[in-house]
N, C-alpha and C positions, 0 to 999 in steps of 0.2 A: 173781175176774174171769173166769178161763179157764172155770170151771164154768158160769157163766151164758152165756158166748159159745158154748161147746160145745152146751149144751142148746138155745139159740136156733137155731144153725146146723143142728143135727141135726133138730130138729122142723120147721124151715123146709123142709129137704130132703124129709122124709117128707110134709109137707103138699103141697109142689109136685108130688110124685109121686102124689098122690091116695091115699096109703096111711095117712093119719093115723087115720081112723076104724077101720080094721081092725087097726092096730098098737097104738093107744093110746086111741082114743075121741075125746078133745078135745085141743086145743092145750095147755090148762092141765095136763091129765094127762100129756101127753108131756113138757112142761117139768119137771114134778115128777119124773117117772120118770128122765129123763136127768140132772137135777141130782143126784139121789141116787146114780145110777150113777157119774157123774163124780167125785163126792166120795169114794165108796167105792173105785172101781176105778182111776180115772185120776189122782187127786191125793190118795192116802191120806196121813195125817199121818206125820211122821218119815221121809219118802222124799225123795230128791233130785228136784227139779222142773226141767224143761227148758223155759224160755220159748220157745226156738227150735222145739222139737217142738210145743209148744202152738200157736204161730202157724201152723205148717205144717198141723197137724191141722185147725184152723178153716178155713184156706184151701182145703184139699183137700175138705172136706165141702161148702163153698159152690160149688166148681168141679165137683163130681161130677154129671155129666149122666146117669149110669146110674141107673135106678130099681130096680136089683137090691138088695133089702134086705140081702143078704149083703155088699155092698160099701159099706154105710152108714158103717162106721168105718174110715177110712184107717189104714194101718200106723203113720203118724206119731203117731196118737192113743195108741197103745200104748207110745210112747216118751216121753210127757210125764212119767211118773213112773218112777223106777228100780225101783219095786215092782210094776209092772203084771204080773199073772199069777203073782206070787210067793205061793205057798201056804204059805210058811214052812218048806218042807222043804228 
């Protein structure tokens, strides 16, 4: 559920900022891209999942009024999974 909410929130933000075409092409392509990203990076299997961080992540994306693509993913999104950024080293 978080994966879908994240993809929808993120792509909605990109679309509202008028950056959808340059970043992803179409809304469907964005949703697919972000769903795959969230499954692989934000909620990998065998990792601890934080519902609180997930909720904060979605809220912060929706509330983000900046259209700076570098601020597209709030820090809370990196805390949804205990494995984010874990390269296994």
